DRENPA-3360 file (N, C-alpha, C; in nm, 2 decimals, always signed):
BEGIN
1 = MLAQLGAI = +8.98/-26.93/+13.28/+8.99/-26.82/+13.18/+9.12/-26.84/+13.10 ~ +9.23/-26.87/+13.17/+9.35/-26.90/+13.09/+9.34/-27.03/+13.01 ~ +9.27/-27.13/+13.06/+9.25/-27.25/+12.98/+9.17/-27.22/+12.86 ~ +9.07/-27.13/+12.86/+8.99/-27.10/+12.75/+9.08/-27.02/+12.65 ~ +9.16/-26.93/+12.69/+9.25/-26.86/+12.60/+9.34/-26.95/+12.53 ~ +9.40/-27.05/+12.61/+9.49/-27.15/+12.55/+9.42/-27.23/+12.45 ~ +9.30/-27.27/+12.47/+9.22/-27.35/+12.38/+9.19/-27.27/+12.25 ~ +9.16/-27.14/+12.26/+9.13/-27.06/+12.15/+9.26/-27.04/+12.07;
9 = LTAVRSVV = +9.37/-27.01/+12.13/+9.49/-26.99/+12.06/+9.54/-27.12/+11.99 ~ +9.52/-27.24/+12.05/+9.55/-27.36/+11.98/+9.46/-27.39/+11.86 ~ +9.34/-27.36/+11.87/+9.25/-27.37/+11.76/+9.29/-27.28/+11.64 ~ +9.31/-27.16/+11.68/+9.36/-27.06/+11.57/+9.49/-27.11/+11.51 ~ +9.58/-27.15/+11.59/+9.71/-27.20/+11.54/+9.69/-27.31/+11.44 ~ +9.60/-27.41/+11.48/+9.59/-27.52/+11.39/+9.52/-27.48/+11.25 ~ +9.43/-27.39/+11.26/+9.37/-27.34/+11.13/+9.48/-27.27/+11.05 ~ +9.56/-27.18/+11.11/+9.66/-27.11/+11.04/+9.77/-27.20/+10.98;
17 = ERIFGNRF = +9.80/-27.30/+11.06/+9.90/-27.40/+11.01/+9.85/-27.47/+10.88 ~ +9.72/-27.51/+10.88/+9.66/-27.57/+10.77/+9.66/-27.48/+10.65 ~ +9.63/-27.35/+10.67/+9.62/-27.26/+10.55/+9.76/-27.21/+10.51 ~ +9.85/-27.17/+10.60/+9.97/-27.11/+10.56/+10.10/-27.19/+10.58 ~ +10.09/-27.29/+10.66/+10.20/-27.38/+10.69/+10.26/-27.34/+10.82 ~ +10.36/-27.43/+10.87/+10.42/-27.41/+11.00/+10.51/-27.29/+11.01 ~ +10.58/-27.26/+10.90/+10.67/-27.15/+10.90/+10.60/-27.02/+10.93 ~ +10.48/-26.99/+10.88/+10.41/-26.87/+10.91/+10.38/-26.86/+11.06;
25 = CTLAGMAV = +10.34/-26.97/+11.12/+10.30/-26.97/+11.26/+10.42/-26.93/+11.35 ~ +10.54/-26.98/+11.31/+10.66/-26.95/+11.38/+10.69/-26.80/+11.37 ~ +10.68/-26.74/+11.25/+10.71/-26.60/+11.23/+10.60/-26.52/+11.30 ~ +10.47/-26.56/+11.29/+10.37/-26.48/+11.36/+10.38/-26.49/+11.51 ~ +10.42/-26.60/+11.56/+10.45/-26.62/+11.71/+10.56/-26.53/+11.76 ~ +10.67/-26.52/+11.68/+10.78/-26.44/+11.71/+10.74/-26.29/+11.71 ~ +10.66/-26.25/+11.61/+10.61/-26.11/+11.60/+10.52/-26.08/+11.72 ~ +10.43/-26.16/+11.76/+10.35/-26.14/+11.87/+10.43/-26.13/+12.00;
33 = TVFVLGGC = +10.53/-26.21/+12.01/+10.62/-26.21/+12.13/+10.69/-26.08/+12.14 ~ +10.74/-26.03/+12.02/+10.82/-25.91/+12.02/+10.73/-25.79/+12.06 ~ +10.60/-25.79/+12.01/+10.52/-25.68/+12.05/+10.47/-25.68/+12.19 ~ +10.45/-25.80/+12.24/+10.40/-25.81/+12.38/+10.52/-25.77/+12.48 ~ +10.64/-25.83/+12.45/+10.75/-25.79/+12.54/+10.80/-25.65/+12.51 ~ +10.78/-25.60/+12.40/+10.82/-25.46/+12.37/+10.74/-25.36/+12.45 ~ +10.62/-25.40/+12.48/+10.54/-25.31/+12.56/+10.59/-25.30/+12.71 ~ +10.67/-25.40/+12.75/+10.72/-25.40/+12.89/+10.85/-25.33/+12.90;
41 = MPTAVPLA = +10.92/-25.30/+12.79/+11.05/-25.23/+12.80/+11.04/-25.09/+12.83 ~ +11.13/-25.04/+12.91/+11.13/-24.89/+12.94/+11.18/-24.82/+12.82 ~ +11.13/-24.70/+12.80/+11.18/-24.62/+12.68/+11.31/-24.55/+12.72 ~ +11.41/-24.56/+12.64/+11.54/-24.50/+12.67/+11.54/-24.35/+12.63 ~ +11.46/-24.32/+12.52/+11.46/-24.18/+12.47/+11.32/-24.13/+12.48 ~ +11.29/-24.02/+12.54/+11.15/-23.97/+12.55/+11.10/-23.94/+12.41 ~ +10.98/-23.99/+12.38/+10.92/-23.97/+12.25/+10.85/-23.84/+12.23 ~ +10.81/-23.77/+12.34/+10.73/-23.65/+12.33/+10.81/-23.53/+12.37;
49 = GADPADPG = +10.94/-23.53/+12.39/+11.01/-23.41/+12.42/+11.06/-23.42/+12.57 ~ +11.04/-23.30/+12.63/+11.09/-23.29/+12.77/+11.01/-23.38/+12.87 ~ +11.07/-23.41/+12.98/+11.01/-23.49/+13.08/+10.90/-23.41/+13.15 ~ +10.78/-23.45/+13.15/+10.67/-23.37/+13.22/+10.69/-23.36/+13.37 ~ +10.77/-23.45/+13.43/+10.79/-23.45/+13.57/+10.90/-23.35/+13.61 ~ +10.97/-23.30/+13.51/+11.08/-23.20/+13.54/+11.03/-23.06/+13.56 ~ +11.04/-23.00/+13.68/+10.98/-22.87/+13.70/+11.06/-22.76/+13.62 ~ +11.18/-22.79/+13.58/+11.26/-22.69/+13.51/+11.25/-22.70/+13.36;
57 = AKVAGVGY = +11.17/-22.79/+13.31/+11.15/-22.81/+13.17/+11.09/-22.68/+13.11 ~ +11.13/-22.64/+12.99/+11.08/-22.53/+12.92/+10.96/-22.57/+12.84 ~ +10.85/-22.50/+12.85/+10.73/-22.53/+12.78/+10.67/-22.41/+12.71 ~ +10.59/-22.43/+12.62/+10.53/-22.32/+12.54/+10.43/-22.24/+12.64 ~ +10.42/-22.11/+12.61/+10.33/-22.03/+12.69/+10.18/-22.07/+12.67 ~ +10.10/-22.04/+12.77/+9.96/-22.07/+12.76/+9.88/-21.95/+12.73 ~ +9.80/-21.95/+12.62/+9.72/-21.84/+12.58/+9.57/-21.87/+12.62 ~ +9.50/-21.76/+12.63/+9.36/-21.77/+12.66/+9.27/-21.72/+12.55;
65 = RSTIAPYT = +9.18/-21.80/+12.50/+9.08/-21.76/+12.41/+8.94/-21.80/+12.46 ~ +8.86/-21.70/+12.47/+8.73/-21.72/+12.53/+8.64/-21.81/+12.43 ~ +8.57/-21.90/+12.48/+8.49/-21.99/+12.39/+8.35/-21.92/+12.36 ~ +8.32/-21.81/+12.43/+8.19/-21.74/+12.41/+8.22/-21.60/+12.37 ~ +8.33/-21.57/+12.31/+8.37/-21.43/+12.28/+8.27/-21.36/+12.19 ~ +8.22/-21.42/+12.09/+8.13/-21.34/+12.00/+7.98/-21.34/+12.05 ~ +7.96/-21.38/+12.17/+7.83/-21.39/+12.23/+7.77/-21.25/+12.25 ~ +7.65/-21.23/+12.21/+7.57/-21.11/+12.25/+7.44/-21.15/+12.32;
73 = SLRPTAPR = +7.41/-21.08/+12.42/+7.29/-21.12/+12.49/+7.16/-21.10/+12.41 ~ +7.07/-21.19/+12.41/+6.95/-21.18/+12.34/+6.83/-21.18/+12.43 ~ +6.85/-21.13/+12.55/+6.74/-21.12/+12.65/+6.62/-21.04/+12.59 ~ +6.50/-21.07/+12.64/+6.39/-20.99/+12.59/+6.40/-20.84/+12.62 ~ +6.36/-20.76/+12.53/+6.37/-20.62/+12.55/+6.22/-20.56/+12.55 ~ +6.21/-20.44/+12.57/+6.08/-20.37/+12.57/+6.03/-20.38/+12.43 ~ +5.90/-20.39/+12.41/+5.84/-20.40/+12.28/+5.86/-20.27/+12.20 ~ +5.89/-20.28/+12.07/+5.90/-20.16/+11.99/+5.79/-20.16/+11.88;
81 = SWRDLNEG = +5.77/-20.05/+11.82/+5.67/-20.04/+11.72/+5.70/-20.14/+11.60 ~ +5.60/-20.22/+11.57/+5.62/-20.31/+11.45/+5.64/-20.24/+11.32 ~ +5.58/-20.12/+11.31/+5.59/-20.04/+11.19/+5.74/-19.99/+11.17 ~ +5.80/-19.95/+11.28/+5.94/-19.91/+11.28/+6.03/-20.03/+11.24 ~ +6.00/-20.14/+11.30/+6.08/-20.26/+11.27/+6.07/-20.31/+11.13 ~ +5.95/-20.30/+11.07/+5.92/-20.34/+10.93/+5.99/-20.24/+10.84 ~ +5.99/-20.12/+10.87/+6.06/-20.02/+10.78/+6.21/-20.03/+10.78 ~ +6.26/-20.08/+10.89/+6.40/-20.11/+10.91/+6.45/-20.22/+10.82;
89 = VAPTPKSD = +6.37/-20.32/+10.79/+6.41/-20.43/+10.71/+6.35/-20.43/+10.57 ~ +6.27/-20.34/+10.54/+6.20/-20.33/+10.41/+6.30/-20.28/+10.30 ~ +6.29/-20.33/+10.18/+6.37/-20.28/+10.07/+6.34/-20.13/+10.04 ~ +6.44/-20.06/+9.99/+6.42/-19.92/+9.96/+6.33/-19.91/+9.84 ~ +6.24/-19.82/+9.84/+6.15/-19.81/+9.72/+6.23/-19.75/+9.60 ~ +6.19/-19.80/+9.48/+6.26/-19.75/+9.36/+6.19/-19.62/+9.32 ~ +6.27/-19.53/+9.27/+6.22/-19.40/+9.23/+6.15/-19.39/+9.09 ~ +6.17/-19.49/+9.01/+6.12/-19.49/+8.87/+5.97/-19.53/+8.87;
97 = H = +5.91/-19.58/+8.97/+5.77/-19.63/+8.97/+5.68/-19.53/+9.04;
% end
């Protein structure tokens, strides 16, 4: 596996050297090294605020909002008169006709 990775990196490096020159490969190699080794460094300053492992750290209060608050039950009900239902949704008759 490591041999394949080495072969791939060597092939990519030779193509990049042909296109951009040797100086670009040196700079790209240094940039890759910085990013790889930078991931191994411990952070000196917390990036997200207080340490989550500290039990005395102050945090924002937790609120509760129901995800189904506007829900109304639509279970089947007893049948109603269709005439009453139709009259409830029908437009009001105009008095000029």
